[in-house]
C-alpha positions as CSV (number, residue, x, y, z in Angstrom):
1,M,-6.0,72.4,45.8
2,L,-2.9,74.3,44.7
3,D,-2.5,78.6,45.2
4,E,-2.4,80.6,42.1
5,V,2.1,80.7,42.4
6,S,1.9,77.2,43.2
7,E,-0.2,76.3,40.0
8,D,1.9,78.6,37.8
9,Q,5.3,76.9,38.9
10,L,3.8,73.3,38.3
11,I,2.2,74.3,34.8
12,L,5.3,76.3,33.5
13,M,7.7,73.0,34.9
14,L,5.5,70.6,33.4
15,Y,5.3,72.9,30.0
16,A,9.4,73.3,29.9
17,L,10.1,69.7,30.9
18,P,11.7,67.6,27.8
19,H,9.3,65.0,26.7
20,G,10.1,62.6,24.2
21,V,13.1,62.0,21.8
22,L,16.5,63.8,22.4
23,K,18.5,61.7,20.2
24,M,18.6,59.1,17.5
25,S,21.6,56.4,17.0
26,A,24.1,57.5,14.8
27,D,25.1,53.8,14.3
28,I,21.3,52.0,13.8
29,P,19.0,54.1,11.2
30,G,15.6,54.9,13.0
31,L,16.7,53.5,16.4
32,V,16.0,56.3,19.3
33,E,19.3,56.4,21.4
34,T,18.3,58.9,24.1
35,S,14.9,60.0,25.5
36,T,12.8,61.7,28.1
37,N,9.7,61.1,29.4
38,L,6.8,62.2,31.9
39,A,5.7,59.3,34.0
40,T,3.7,59.7,36.8
41,L,2.3,62.9,38.6
42,V,1.0,62.4,42.0
43,M,-0.6,64.8,44.3
44,T,-1.7,64.5,47.6
45,E,-2.8,67.1,50.5
46,N,0.7,68.2,50.9
47,T,2.8,67.3,48.3
48,I,3.2,66.8,44.6
49,E,5.3,64.1,42.8
50,I,6.1,64.4,39.9
51,G,8.1,60.8,38.0
52,T,10.1,60.9,35.1
53,S,12.0,58.6,33.4
54,Q,15.6,59.1,31.3
55,R,16.8,55.8,28.8
56,S,19.6,56.2,26.4
57,S,22.1,52.9,24.9
58,V,25.1,55.5,26.2
59,E,25.6,55.9,29.6
60,S,26.7,59.7,29.3
61,E,23.4,60.6,27.6
62,I,21.7,59.0,30.3
63,E,23.4,61.4,32.9
64,D,22.5,64.8,30.8
65,A,19.1,63.9,30.4
66,V,19.0,63.3,34.2
67,T,20.7,66.7,34.2
68,M,18.3,68.4,32.2
69,V,15.0,67.3,33.9
70,S,16.7,68.2,37.1
71,C,17.8,71.7,35.9
72,V,13.8,72.4,34.9
73,F,12.7,71.0,38.6
74,E,15.0,73.1,40.3
75,L,14.5,76.4,38.3
76,G,10.7,76.1,39.3
77,G,11.8,75.6,43.2
78,A,11.2,71.7,43.7
79,E,13.0,69.2,45.5
80,I,14.9,67.0,43.5
81,E,15.8,62.9,44.0
82,T,16.9,60.7,41.7
83,S,17.2,57.0,41.7
84,D,19.6,54.8,39.7
85,G,17.4,53.4,36.7
86,Y,18.9,50.6,33.8
87,P,22.3,51.3,32.7
88,G,22.6,51.8,29.0
89,W,23.9,49.1,26.5
90,K,25.1,49.8,23.1
91,P,24.5,47.1,20.8
92,D,27.8,46.0,18.7
93,V,26.7,45.6,15.2
94,K,29.7,43.7,14.4
95,S,29.6,41.3,17.3
96,E,30.9,38.0,17.3
97,I,27.6,36.3,19.3
98,L,25.2,38.4,17.0
99,N,26.9,36.6,13.9
100,V,26.7,33.0,15.7
101,T,23.1,33.7,16.4
102,K,22.5,35.0,13.0
103,D,23.9,32.1,11.7
104,A,21.9,29.4,13.6
105,Y,18.7,31.5,13.0
106,T,19.5,30.9,8.9
107,S,20.5,27.4,9.8
108,L,17.5,26.7,11.6
109,Y,15.4,28.3,9.5
110,G,16.7,28.9,6.0
111,K,15.9,32.7,6.0
112,V,18.3,35.8,7.6
113,P,17.1,36.8,10.7
114,E,15.6,40.6,10.9
115,V,18.0,42.3,13.7
116,K,16.3,45.1,15.4
117,A,17.4,47.3,18.3
118,I,15.1,48.6,20.8
119,H,14.9,51.8,23.1
120,A,14.1,50.2,26.3
121,G,15.8,49.0,29.4
122,L,17.3,45.6,29.3
123,E,19.4,43.6,31.3
124,C,22.1,43.4,29.0
125,G,22.7,46.9,30.6
126,I,23.0,45.8,34.1
127,I,25.5,42.6,32.8
128,K,27.7,45.1,30.9
129,E,28.3,47.5,33.6
130,K,29.5,44.1,35.8
131,Y,31.6,42.5,32.8
132,P,32.3,45.6,30.6
133,D,33.9,43.5,27.9
134,M,31.3,40.3,27.3
135,D,30.2,40.0,24.2
136,M,26.2,40.1,24.0
137,V,23.3,39.9,22.1
138,S,19.7,40.2,23.3
139,F,16.8,37.8,21.9
140,G,13.6,36.0,22.8
141,P,9.9,35.3,22.0
142,T,7.7,38.0,20.3
143,I,6.0,39.8,23.1
144,T,3.3,42.5,22.6
145,G,1.9,45.3,25.0
146,A,5.0,44.7,27.0
147,H,4.6,45.7,30.7
148,S,1.0,46.4,30.3
149,P,-2.2,44.5,31.4
150,D,-2.6,43.5,27.7
151,E,1.1,41.9,27.3
152,Q,0.8,38.5,25.7
153,V,4.1,36.0,24.7
154,N,3.1,34.7,21.0
155,I,3.4,30.8,22.0
156,A,4.5,29.7,18.5
157,S,7.4,31.7,19.0
158,V,8.3,30.5,22.4
159,E,9.0,27.1,20.7
160,K,10.9,28.5,18.2
161,F,13.0,30.7,20.1
162,W,14.1,27.9,22.2
163,Y,15.2,25.7,19.5
164,H,17.5,29.0,18.6
165,L,19.1,29.6,21.7
166,L,19.9,25.7,21.8
167,K,21.4,26.0,18.5
168,V,23.0,28.9,19.3
169,L,24.6,27.4,22.6
170,E,25.9,24.4,20.5
171,T,27.9,26.5,17.6
172,V,29.3,29.3,20.2
173,P,32.6,29.4,20.0
174,E,34.4,28.6,23.1
175,R,37.3,30.9,24.3
């Protein structure tokens, strides 16, 4: 499908393209802060479209990763189009609502919850962009295989989450 020069350019771009973890969180051990990945490559009769995804909990790190990826494509002679993704959301380990949420869980279930941060696009980034001073936490039922044909929700965890949410709403301080 490709002439030899185009084939070489494509292979060189793909080899040079950063893929994977770019930076780990300094605040939360083991948490990926910034990453990039090759998501899609679609060849048609006249074009090759390469899709990538950059994620970070820090907005400036997303912009830097997009620039890094764009530079590889620009050096390879490709046309570049970018689109908006999820904005970054950096969890606040000293958050008041996090403490309320942890206390509600402990009072309901008699044990301290395991608090984790994940490296994914969350609605919290979109909300935080509009309301930068909002204190927020993300929690929910147990989901496995997200965004795949194997996606499942643990039914028992939905009921547990519901009662936890109600307890948080009952105990959240008014401002």
